N, C-alpha and C positions, 0 to 999 in steps of 0.2 A: 230301961236305960234312958230315962227322961232327963234332959238337961233343962234346968229351970230357966225361964225367960230372962231373969235378971243376970244369970251367968252368961247366957248368949250375948246379951246386950253389952256386958262388960268386956267380953273377949273381942267382939267386933269393934267396939269403941276404942279399946286399948290399941288394937292393930291400926286403926285409922289415925289415932293421935301419934303413935310411934312413927308411922310411915310419913305422914304429912309433916310432923314436927322435925323429922330427920332430914328433910329437904332444905337445902341452903336458902332457896328463894322464898320458902313459905314459913310463916311464923304464926303459931297458935296464940289466940287471945280469948279471954273470957268476956271482953267488952264487945258484945254483939252490935251495939249502936255504932261503933267506929270501925268495925271489921270491913275489909274489902269484899269478903264473901263469907257465906255461911252454908255449910252442908246440912241438908235436912233430909229425912227419909224414915224408912221403916225396914225392919228385918222381917221377911216373910217366914212363916212356920217352916222349921227344918223338915226335910223329907229324908226318911230312912227306909232303905229296902234291903232285903237279903240278896246277896250276890252269888254265893255258892253254898252248897250243902254237903254234909257228910253222908255216908251210906245209911245212917240211922236218922236222917232228916233233921239234923241240927245245923243251924247256920254256922258257917265257918268264917264268912266274910260279909260285911255290910257295906252299903254305899250311903254316903251322907251328902246331901245337896244343900248349899247355903245360897239364898237369893236375897238381894237387897233391892229396894226401890229408893233411889237417891236423886236429889236435885240440888243444884248449886244456885243460891240466891246471891246475886251480885249487888254491890252498894248502889249501882245505877238503877236498880229495880228490876233488871232483867233476870229471868230464871232459865237455867240450863238444865234440862232433864237429862240425866246420864243414861246411856244406852243399856237396856236391861240385859243384853247378852254379855256385856263385860262385868255385870254385877251378879253373875251366877256361876257357880263352880261346884263340881262333884268330886269326891275323893272316897276311896275304899279304905276300910280299916278292918283289922282282924277281930274275930270273936274269940272268946275264951270261956272255959267252964267256970272260971273265976269272974264273977260279976264285976268286981272292982277293976280287974285288968281290962275288960271290955269297955267299961265306963271311961277309964283313962285313955284307951285307944281312941274312943269317940271324941273326947275333949281335945286330944292332940290333933286329930283330923280337923276339927272345927277351928283350931288355932291356925293350922296351915292354910285352910280355906280363907279365913279372915285375912291373913297376911297377903295372900295372892290378890284378893279383891282390893284390899287397901292400897297395894302398890299400883294397881290400875287406876284407882280413884285419884291418887296423888299425881300420877302421870297426866291424867285428864285435867286436873286443876292447874297444873303447870302450863298446859297448852291453852287453857282459858286465860290465864294470866299473861302469857306471851305466845300468841298464836304463831304458827308457821306461816311465813309470807307466801302469798299465792305465787305459783310458778316455781318455787324452790324444789319441789319434788321432781319436776321434769328437767331441771337444770343439770342434774348429775350426769346425764348423757348416756 
């Protein structure tokens, strides 16, 4: 059940573009020279493991882990390395005797993982753009 690297790349990139592009304060551009920030990084190899087995030792459920290494390059020249713990997520998906069903379940799990991580990345970019003022967390009383 191998997912080709180009497919993984596309799914993760689409999720990031959708999430960042959907935020009112953030606007995507192809003009890297004039961008306020640029997200760079890599997708680590997917990790898959069997989670549960039937009585005849066939996998019933798998676990898929998606991990990214990302950093935000600001126009000022500063680089913000994003926290690896927020860039890693694991989800389970069901196996099936039908290879195509298992493959589809794995791709759907990958899409959900990509969406979760993309949301965290967009949240972080918004905080980089407009940081929370010091002391505001303790002012709530």
